[in-house]
Chimera marker file (.cmm) of the C-alpha trace (Angstrom):
<marker_set name="trace">
<marker id="1" x="0.563" y="-3.412" z="-15.529" r="1" g="1" b="0" radius="0.5"/>
<marker id="2" x="2.725" y="-5.033" z="-18.191" r="1" g="1" b="0" radius="0.5"/>
<marker id="3" x="-0.220" y="-4.996" z="-20.612" r="1" g="1" b="0" radius="0.5"/>
<marker id="4" x="-1.179" y="-1.394" z="-19.803" r="1" g="1" b="0" radius="0.5"/>
<marker id="5" x="-0.974" y="1.040" z="-22.713" r="1" g="1" b="0" radius="0.5"/>
<marker id="6" x="-0.637" y="4.747" z="-21.901" r="1" g="1" b="0" radius="0.5"/>
<marker id="7" x="-3.482" y="6.671" z="-23.500" r="1" g="1" b="0" radius="0.5"/>
<marker id="8" x="-5.760" y="3.632" z="-23.761" r="1" g="1" b="0" radius="0.5"/>
<marker id="9" x="-9.392" y="4.145" z="-22.806" r="1" g="1" b="0" radius="0.5"/>
<marker id="10" x="-10.050" y="3.343" z="-19.159" r="1" g="1" b="0" radius="0.5"/>
<marker id="11" x="-13.277" y="2.095" z="-17.636" r="1" g="1" b="0" radius="0.5"/>
<marker id="12" x="-15.734" y="4.886" z="-17.032" r="1" g="1" b="0" radius="0.5"/>
<marker id="13" x="-18.486" y="5.204" z="-14.476" r="1" g="1" b="0" radius="0.5"/>
<marker id="14" x="-22.042" y="4.135" z="-15.085" r="1" g="1" b="0" radius="0.5"/>
<marker id="15" x="-24.111" y="6.934" z="-16.577" r="1" g="1" b="0" radius="0.5"/>
<marker id="16" x="-21.234" y="9.166" z="-17.585" r="1" g="1" b="0" radius="0.5"/>
<marker id="17" x="-19.982" y="9.884" z="-21.059" r="1" g="1" b="0" radius="0.5"/>
<marker id="18" x="-16.611" y="11.146" z="-19.848" r="1" g="1" b="0" radius="0.5"/>
<marker id="19" x="-13.873" y="8.941" z="-21.267" r="1" g="1" b="0" radius="0.5"/>
<marker id="20" x="-10.691" y="8.750" z="-19.251" r="1" g="1" b="0" radius="0.5"/>
<marker id="21" x="-7.332" y="7.641" z="-20.594" r="1" g="1" b="0" radius="0.5"/>
<marker id="22" x="-4.630" y="5.632" z="-18.858" r="1" g="1" b="0" radius="0.5"/>
<marker id="23" x="-1.641" y="7.718" z="-17.752" r="1" g="1" b="0" radius="0.5"/>
<marker id="24" x="1.990" y="7.038" z="-18.607" r="1" g="1" b="0" radius="0.5"/>
<marker id="25" x="3.523" y="4.023" z="-16.873" r="1" g="1" b="0" radius="0.5"/>
<marker id="26" x="4.275" y="5.172" z="-13.292" r="1" g="1" b="0" radius="0.5"/>
<marker id="27" x="6.574" y="2.244" z="-12.467" r="1" g="1" b="0" radius="0.5"/>
<marker id="28" x="9.894" y="3.924" z="-13.370" r="1" g="1" b="0" radius="0.5"/>
<marker id="29" x="9.027" y="6.899" z="-11.129" r="1" g="1" b="0" radius="0.5"/>
<marker id="30" x="7.816" y="4.593" z="-8.344" r="1" g="1" b="0" radius="0.5"/>
<marker id="31" x="10.986" y="2.481" z="-8.530" r="1" g="1" b="0" radius="0.5"/>
<marker id="32" x="13.133" y="5.594" z="-8.159" r="1" g="1" b="0" radius="0.5"/>
<marker id="33" x="11.014" y="6.714" z="-5.180" r="1" g="1" b="0" radius="0.5"/>
<marker id="34" x="11.477" y="3.336" z="-3.481" r="1" g="1" b="0" radius="0.5"/>
<marker id="35" x="15.211" y="3.502" z="-4.163" r="1" g="1" b="0" radius="0.5"/>
<marker id="36" x="15.340" y="7.028" z="-2.713" r="1" g="1" b="0" radius="0.5"/>
<marker id="37" x="13.498" y="5.919" z="0.440" r="1" g="1" b="0" radius="0.5"/>
<marker id="38" x="15.926" y="3.042" z="0.888" r="1" g="1" b="0" radius="0.5"/>
<marker id="39" x="18.957" y="5.233" z="0.193" r="1" g="1" b="0" radius="0.5"/>
<marker id="40" x="17.758" y="7.855" z="2.698" r="1" g="1" b="0" radius="0.5"/>
<marker id="41" x="17.100" y="5.165" z="5.316" r="1" g="1" b="0" radius="0.5"/>
<marker id="42" x="20.614" y="3.793" z="4.907" r="1" g="1" b="0" radius="0.5"/>
<marker id="43" x="22.085" y="7.308" z="5.134" r="1" g="1" b="0" radius="0.5"/>
<marker id="44" x="20.027" y="8.330" z="8.174" r="1" g="1" b="0" radius="0.5"/>
<marker id="45" x="19.701" y="5.015" z="10.063" r="1" g="1" b="0" radius="0.5"/>
<marker id="46" x="22.395" y="2.771" z="8.649" r="1" g="1" b="0" radius="0.5"/>
<marker id="47" x="19.950" y="0.146" z="7.386" r="1" g="1" b="0" radius="0.5"/>
<marker id="48" x="17.291" y="-0.466" z="4.749" r="1" g="1" b="0" radius="0.5"/>
<marker id="49" x="13.888" y="1.204" z="4.747" r="1" g="1" b="0" radius="0.5"/>
<marker id="50" x="12.195" y="-2.206" z="5.087" r="1" g="1" b="0" radius="0.5"/>
<marker id="51" x="14.126" y="-2.944" z="8.301" r="1" g="1" b="0" radius="0.5"/>
<marker id="52" x="13.191" y="0.338" z="10.027" r="1" g="1" b="0" radius="0.5"/>
<marker id="53" x="10.600" y="0.546" z="12.764" r="1" g="1" b="0" radius="0.5"/>
<marker id="54" x="7.101" y="1.550" z="11.748" r="1" g="1" b="0" radius="0.5"/>
<marker id="55" x="7.596" y="4.941" z="13.414" r="1" g="1" b="0" radius="0.5"/>
<marker id="56" x="10.812" y="5.611" z="11.464" r="1" g="1" b="0" radius="0.5"/>
<marker id="57" x="9.192" y="4.503" z="8.197" r="1" g="1" b="0" radius="0.5"/>
<marker id="58" x="6.224" y="6.785" z="8.840" r="1" g="1" b="0" radius="0.5"/>
<marker id="59" x="8.493" y="9.723" z="9.631" r="1" g="1" b="0" radius="0.5"/>
<marker id="60" x="10.415" y="9.225" z="6.398" r="1" g="1" b="0" radius="0.5"/>
<marker id="61" x="7.195" y="8.941" z="4.383" r="1" g="1" b="0" radius="0.5"/>
<marker id="62" x="5.779" y="12.098" z="5.982" r="1" g="1" b="0" radius="0.5"/>
<marker id="63" x="8.916" y="13.940" z="4.897" r="1" g="1" b="0" radius="0.5"/>
<marker id="64" x="8.750" y="12.487" z="1.380" r="1" g="1" b="0" radius="0.5"/>
<marker id="65" x="5.065" y="13.417" z="1.060" r="1" g="1" b="0" radius="0.5"/>
<marker id="66" x="5.240" y="16.835" z="2.736" r="1" g="1" b="0" radius="0.5"/>
<marker id="67" x="4.583" y="18.677" z="-0.518" r="1" g="1" b="0" radius="0.5"/>
<marker id="68" x="2.127" y="16.110" z="-1.930" r="1" g="1" b="0" radius="0.5"/>
<marker id="69" x="-1.007" y="17.281" z="-0.128" r="1" g="1" b="0" radius="0.5"/>
<marker id="70" x="-4.272" y="16.759" z="-1.972" r="1" g="1" b="0" radius="0.5"/>
<marker id="71" x="-7.813" y="16.924" z="-0.622" r="1" g="1" b="0" radius="0.5"/>
<marker id="72" x="-8.688" y="13.494" z="-2.031" r="1" g="1" b="0" radius="0.5"/>
<marker id="73" x="-6.869" y="10.327" z="-2.981" r="1" g="1" b="0" radius="0.5"/>
<marker id="74" x="-6.226" y="10.083" z="-6.714" r="1" g="1" b="0" radius="0.5"/>
<marker id="75" x="-6.729" y="6.905" z="-8.696" r="1" g="1" b="0" radius="0.5"/>
<marker id="76" x="-3.680" y="4.722" z="-7.918" r="1" g="1" b="0" radius="0.5"/>
<marker id="77" x="-2.113" y="5.082" z="-11.381" r="1" g="1" b="0" radius="0.5"/>
<marker id="78" x="-2.401" y="8.888" z="-11.185" r="1" g="1" b="0" radius="0.5"/>
<marker id="79" x="-0.656" y="9.159" z="-7.802" r="1" g="1" b="0" radius="0.5"/>
<marker id="80" x="2.581" y="11.150" z="-7.852" r="1" g="1" b="0" radius="0.5"/>
<marker id="81" x="4.175" y="9.015" z="-5.113" r="1" g="1" b="0" radius="0.5"/>
<marker id="82" x="4.083" y="5.258" z="-4.688" r="1" g="1" b="0" radius="0.5"/>
<marker id="83" x="3.011" y="5.557" z="-1.037" r="1" g="1" b="0" radius="0.5"/>
<marker id="84" x="-0.084" y="7.518" z="-2.109" r="1" g="1" b="0" radius="0.5"/>
<marker id="85" x="-0.740" y="4.995" z="-4.899" r="1" g="1" b="0" radius="0.5"/>
<marker id="86" x="-0.630" y="2.127" z="-2.420" r="1" g="1" b="0" radius="0.5"/>
<marker id="87" x="-2.903" y="3.976" z="-0.011" r="1" g="1" b="0" radius="0.5"/>
<marker id="88" x="-5.377" y="4.783" z="-2.807" r="1" g="1" b="0" radius="0.5"/>
<marker id="89" x="-5.322" y="1.167" z="-3.969" r="1" g="1" b="0" radius="0.5"/>
<marker id="90" x="-6.078" y="-0.069" z="-0.441" r="1" g="1" b="0" radius="0.5"/>
<marker id="91" x="-8.866" y="2.447" z="0.242" r="1" g="1" b="0" radius="0.5"/>
<marker id="92" x="-10.589" y="1.378" z="-2.995" r="1" g="1" b="0" radius="0.5"/>
<marker id="93" x="-10.676" y="-2.238" z="-1.804" r="1" g="1" b="0" radius="0.5"/>
<marker id="94" x="-13.498" y="-4.247" z="-0.225" r="1" g="1" b="0" radius="0.5"/>
<marker id="95" x="-11.248" y="-4.828" z="2.816" r="1" g="1" b="0" radius="0.5"/>
<marker id="96" x="-11.001" y="-1.077" z="3.468" r="1" g="1" b="0" radius="0.5"/>
<marker id="97" x="-14.787" y="-0.697" z="3.286" r="1" g="1" b="0" radius="0.5"/>
<marker id="98" x="-15.191" y="-3.552" z="5.761" r="1" g="1" b="0" radius="0.5"/>
<marker id="99" x="-12.690" y="-1.934" z="8.159" r="1" g="1" b="0" radius="0.5"/>
<marker id="100" x="-14.350" y="1.460" z="7.833" r="1" g="1" b="0" radius="0.5"/>
<marker id="101" x="-17.776" y="0.104" z="8.769" r="1" g="1" b="0" radius="0.5"/>
<marker id="102" x="-16.416" y="-2.636" z="11.054" r="1" g="1" b="0" radius="0.5"/>
<marker id="103" x="-18.582" y="-5.167" z="9.214" r="1" g="1" b="0" radius="0.5"/>
<marker id="104" x="-18.235" y="-7.892" z="6.572" r="1" g="1" b="0" radius="0.5"/>
<marker id="105" x="-19.868" y="-5.895" z="3.786" r="1" g="1" b="0" radius="0.5"/>
<marker id="106" x="-17.956" y="-7.498" z="0.923" r="1" g="1" b="0" radius="0.5"/>
<marker id="107" x="-18.254" y="-4.526" z="-1.454" r="1" g="1" b="0" radius="0.5"/>
<marker id="108" x="-17.847" y="-5.580" z="-5.093" r="1" g="1" b="0" radius="0.5"/>
<marker id="109" x="-18.487" y="-9.219" z="-4.177" r="1" g="1" b="0" radius="0.5"/>
<marker id="110" x="-21.521" y="-11.161" z="-5.302" r="1" g="1" b="0" radius="0.5"/>
<marker id="111" x="-24.113" y="-12.290" z="-2.803" r="1" g="1" b="0" radius="0.5"/>
<marker id="112" x="-27.648" y="-13.549" z="-3.313" r="1" g="1" b="0" radius="0.5"/>
<marker id="113" x="-30.551" y="-11.099" z="-3.469" r="1" g="1" b="0" radius="0.5"/>
<marker id="114" x="-32.135" y="-12.928" z="-0.547" r="1" g="1" b="0" radius="0.5"/>
<marker id="115" x="-29.284" y="-11.615" z="1.638" r="1" g="1" b="0" radius="0.5"/>
<marker id="116" x="-29.762" y="-7.982" z="0.577" r="1" g="1" b="0" radius="0.5"/>
<marker id="117" x="-32.092" y="-7.120" z="3.472" r="1" g="1" b="0" radius="0.5"/>
<marker id="118" x="-29.765" y="-8.617" z="6.106" r="1" g="1" b="0" radius="0.5"/>
<marker id="119" x="-27.346" y="-6.447" z="8.056" r="1" g="1" b="0" radius="0.5"/>
<marker id="120" x="-23.663" y="-7.251" z="7.447" r="1" g="1" b="0" radius="0.5"/>
<marker id="121" x="-22.002" y="-9.361" z="10.117" r="1" g="1" b="0" radius="0.5"/>
<marker id="122" x="-19.723" y="-7.306" z="12.418" r="1" g="1" b="0" radius="0.5"/>
<marker id="123" x="-15.983" y="-7.842" z="12.030" r="1" g="1" b="0" radius="0.5"/>
<marker id="124" x="-14.261" y="-9.711" z="14.808" r="1" g="1" b="0" radius="0.5"/>
<marker id="125" x="-11.538" y="-7.669" z="16.427" r="1" g="1" b="0" radius="0.5"/>
<marker id="126" x="-8.044" y="-9.047" z="16.793" r="1" g="1" b="0" radius="0.5"/>
<marker id="127" x="-6.285" y="-8.694" z="20.125" r="1" g="1" b="0" radius="0.5"/>
<marker id="128" x="-3.580" y="-6.047" z="20.001" r="1" g="1" b="0" radius="0.5"/>
<link id1="1" id2="2" r="1" g="1" b="0" radius="0.2"/>
<link id1="2" id2="3" r="1" g="1" b="0" radius="0.2"/>
<link id1="3" id2="4" r="1" g="1" b="0" radius="0.2"/>
<link id1="4" id2="5" r="1" g="1" b="0" radius="0.2"/>
<link id1="5" id2="6" r="1" g="1" b="0" radius="0.2"/>
<link id1="6" id2="7" r="1" g="1" b="0" radius="0.2"/>
<link id1="7" id2="8" r="1" g="1" b="0" radius="0.2"/>
<link id1="8" id2="9" r="1" g="1" b="0" radius="0.2"/>
<link id1="9" id2="10" r="1" g="1" b="0" radius="0.2"/>
<link id1="10" id2="11" r="1" g="1" b="0" radius="0.2"/>
<link id1="11" id2="12" r="1" g="1" b="0" radius="0.2"/>
<link id1="12" id2="13" r="1" g="1" b="0" radius="0.2"/>
<link id1="13" id2="14" r="1" g="1" b="0" radius="0.2"/>
<link id1="14" id2="15" r="1" g="1" b="0" radius="0.2"/>
<link id1="15" id2="16" r="1" g="1" b="0" radius="0.2"/>
<link id1="16" id2="17" r="1" g="1" b="0" radius="0.2"/>
<link id1="17" id2="18" r="1" g="1" b="0" radius="0.2"/>
<link id1="18" id2="19" r="1" g="1" b="0" radius="0.2"/>
<link id1="19" id2="20" r="1" g="1" b="0" radius="0.2"/>
<link id1="20" id2="21" r="1" g="1" b="0" radius="0.2"/>
<link id1="21" id2="22" r="1" g="1" b="0" radius="0.2"/>
<link id1="22" id2="23" r="1" g="1" b="0" radius="0.2"/>
<link id1="23" id2="24" r="1" g="1" b="0" radius="0.2"/>
<link id1="24" id2="25" r="1" g="1" b="0" radius="0.2"/>
<link id1="25" id2="26" r="1" g="1" b="0" radius="0.2"/>
<link id1="26" id2="27" r="1" g="1" b="0" radius="0.2"/>
<link id1="27" id2="28" r="1" g="1" b="0" radius="0.2"/>
<link id1="28" id2="29" r="1" g="1" b="0" radius="0.2"/>
<link id1="29" id2="30" r="1" g="1" b="0" radius="0.2"/>
<link id1="30" id2="31" r="1" g="1" b="0" radius="0.2"/>
<link id1="31" id2="32" r="1" g="1" b="0" radius="0.2"/>
<link id1="32" id2="33" r="1" g="1" b="0" radius="0.2"/>
<link id1="33" id2="34" r="1" g="1" b="0" radius="0.2"/>
<link id1="34" id2="35" r="1" g="1" b="0" radius="0.2"/>
<link id1="35" id2="36" r="1" g="1" b="0" radius="0.2"/>
<link id1="36" id2="37" r="1" g="1" b="0" radius="0.2"/>
<link id1="37" id2="38" r="1" g="1" b="0" radius="0.2"/>
<link id1="38" id2="39" r="1" g="1" b="0" radius="0.2"/>
<link id1="39" id2="40" r="1" g="1" b="0" radius="0.2"/>
<link id1="40" id2="41" r="1" g="1" b="0" radius="0.2"/>
<link id1="41" id2="42" r="1" g="1" b="0" radius="0.2"/>
<link id1="42" id2="43" r="1" g="1" b="0" radius="0.2"/>
<link id1="43" id2="44" r="1" g="1" b="0" radius="0.2"/>
<link id1="44" id2="45" r="1" g="1" b="0" radius="0.2"/>
<link id1="45" id2="46" r="1" g="1" b="0" radius="0.2"/>
<link id1="46" id2="47" r="1" g="1" b="0" radius="0.2"/>
<link id1="47" id2="48" r="1" g="1" b="0" radius="0.2"/>
<link id1="48" id2="49" r="1" g="1" b="0" radius="0.2"/>
<link id1="49" id2="50" r="1" g="1" b="0" radius="0.2"/>
<link id1="50" id2="51" r="1" g="1" b="0" radius="0.2"/>
<link id1="51" id2="52" r="1" g="1" b="0" radius="0.2"/>
<link id1="52" id2="53" r="1" g="1" b="0" radius="0.2"/>
<link id1="53" id2="54" r="1" g="1" b="0" radius="0.2"/>
<link id1="54" id2="55" r="1" g="1" b="0" radius="0.2"/>
<link id1="55" id2="56" r="1" g="1" b="0" radius="0.2"/>
<link id1="56" id2="57" r="1" g="1" b="0" radius="0.2"/>
<link id1="57" id2="58" r="1" g="1" b="0" radius="0.2"/>
<link id1="58" id2="59" r="1" g="1" b="0" radius="0.2"/>
<link id1="59" id2="60" r="1" g="1" b="0" radius="0.2"/>
<link id1="60" id2="61" r="1" g="1" b="0" radius="0.2"/>
<link id1="61" id2="62" r="1" g="1" b="0" radius="0.2"/>
<link id1="62" id2="63" r="1" g="1" b="0" radius="0.2"/>
<link id1="63" id2="64" r="1" g="1" b="0" radius="0.2"/>
<link id1="64" id2="65" r="1" g="1" b="0" radius="0.2"/>
<link id1="65" id2="66" r="1" g="1" b="0" radius="0.2"/>
<link id1="66" id2="67" r="1" g="1" b="0" radius="0.2"/>
<link id1="67" id2="68" r="1" g="1" b="0" radius="0.2"/>
<link id1="68" id2="69" r="1" g="1" b="0" radius="0.2"/>
<link id1="69" id2="70" r="1" g="1" b="0" radius="0.2"/>
<link id1="70" id2="71" r="1" g="1" b="0" radius="0.2"/>
<link id1="71" id2="72" r="1" g="1" b="0" radius="0.2"/>
<link id1="72" id2="73" r="1" g="1" b="0" radius="0.2"/>
<link id1="73" id2="74" r="1" g="1" b="0" radius="0.2"/>
<link id1="74" id2="75" r="1" g="1" b="0" radius="0.2"/>
<link id1="75" id2="76" r="1" g="1" b="0" radius="0.2"/>
<link id1="76" id2="77" r="1" g="1" b="0" radius="0.2"/>
<link id1="77" id2="78" r="1" g="1" b="0" radius="0.2"/>
<link id1="78" id2="79" r="1" g="1" b="0" radius="0.2"/>
<link id1="79" id2="80" r="1" g="1" b="0" radius="0.2"/>
<link id1="80" id2="81" r="1" g="1" b="0" radius="0.2"/>
<link id1="81" id2="82" r="1" g="1" b="0" radius="0.2"/>
<link id1="82" id2="83" r="1" g="1" b="0" radius="0.2"/>
<link id1="83" id2="84" r="1" g="1" b="0" radius="0.2"/>
<link id1="84" id2="85" r="1" g="1" b="0" radius="0.2"/>
<link id1="85" id2="86" r="1" g="1" b="0" radius="0.2"/>
<link id1="86" id2="87" r="1" g="1" b="0" radius="0.2"/>
<link id1="87" id2="88" r="1" g="1" b="0" radius="0.2"/>
<link id1="88" id2="89" r="1" g="1" b="0" radius="0.2"/>
<link id1="89" id2="90" r="1" g="1" b="0" radius="0.2"/>
<link id1="90" id2="91" r="1" g="1" b="0" radius="0.2"/>
<link id1="91" id2="92" r="1" g="1" b="0" radius="0.2"/>
<link id1="92" id2="93" r="1" g="1" b="0" radius="0.2"/>
<link id1="93" id2="94" r="1" g="1" b="0" radius="0.2"/>
<link id1="94" id2="95" r="1" g="1" b="0" radius="0.2"/>
<link id1="95" id2="96" r="1" g="1" b="0" radius="0.2"/>
<link id1="96" id2="97" r="1" g="1" b="0" radius="0.2"/>
<link id1="97" id2="98" r="1" g="1" b="0" radius="0.2"/>
<link id1="98" id2="99" r="1" g="1" b="0" radius="0.2"/>
<link id1="99" id2="100" r="1" g="1" b="0" radius="0.2"/>
<link id1="100" id2="101" r="1" g="1" b="0" radius="0.2"/>
<link id1="101" id2="102" r="1" g="1" b="0" radius="0.2"/>
<link id1="102" id2="103" r="1" g="1" b="0" radius="0.2"/>
<link id1="103" id2="104" r="1" g="1" b="0" radius="0.2"/>
<link id1="104" id2="105" r="1" g="1" b="0" radius="0.2"/>
<link id1="105" id2="106" r="1" g="1" b="0" radius="0.2"/>
<link id1="106" id2="107" r="1" g="1" b="0" radius="0.2"/>
<link id1="107" id2="108" r="1" g="1" b="0" radius="0.2"/>
<link id1="108" id2="109" r="1" g="1" b="0" radius="0.2"/>
<link id1="109" id2="110" r="1" g="1" b="0" radius="0.2"/>
<link id1="110" id2="111" r="1" g="1" b="0" radius="0.2"/>
<link id1="111" id2="112" r="1" g="1" b="0" radius="0.2"/>
<link id1="112" id2="113" r="1" g="1" b="0" radius="0.2"/>
<link id1="113" id2="114" r="1" g="1" b="0" radius="0.2"/>
<link id1="114" id2="115" r="1" g="1" b="0" radius="0.2"/>
<link id1="115" id2="116" r="1" g="1" b="0" radius="0.2"/>
<link id1="116" id2="117" r="1" g="1" b="0" radius="0.2"/>
<link id1="117" id2="118" r="1" g="1" b="0" radius="0.2"/>
<link id1="118" id2="119" r="1" g="1" b="0" radius="0.2"/>
<link id1="119" id2="120" r="1" g="1" b="0" radius="0.2"/>
<link id1="120" id2="121" r="1" g="1" b="0" radius="0.2"/>
<link id1="121" id2="122" r="1" g="1" b="0" radius="0.2"/>
<link id1="122" id2="123" r="1" g="1" b="0" radius="0.2"/>
<link id1="123" id2="124" r="1" g="1" b="0" radius="0.2"/>
<link id1="124" id2="125" r="1" g="1" b="0" radius="0.2"/>
<link id1="125" id2="126" r="1" g="1" b="0" radius="0.2"/>
<link id1="126" id2="127" r="1" g="1" b="0" radius="0.2"/>
<link id1="127" id2="128" r="1" g="1" b="0" radius="0.2"/>
</marker_set>
């Protein structure tokens, strides 16, 4: 993100003439949100956000995001909260597609045309 320039032309979808621009750098806002989460964790639980249990972290994030309810995930750089940005970044990844379909699809990865007619290999499940 160090090379990102607010207002610069962003990639646009195939077949569309709509030009999108990069938003202002979200990192200062995201840093303050992380600091606020950590400060609230120390006030409420006496320790850092990172050291909390998953359940406590989730509860704090639900509170922080209570008013940030959208129908869809925004592009990561347009997210108002860093937790939403991280979620949007993950759900745009090949790994998320593989998990969704429980198969090694490898979206956005190159594979030979000869493999196009083959079904993706199912993911192996880890013991929980």
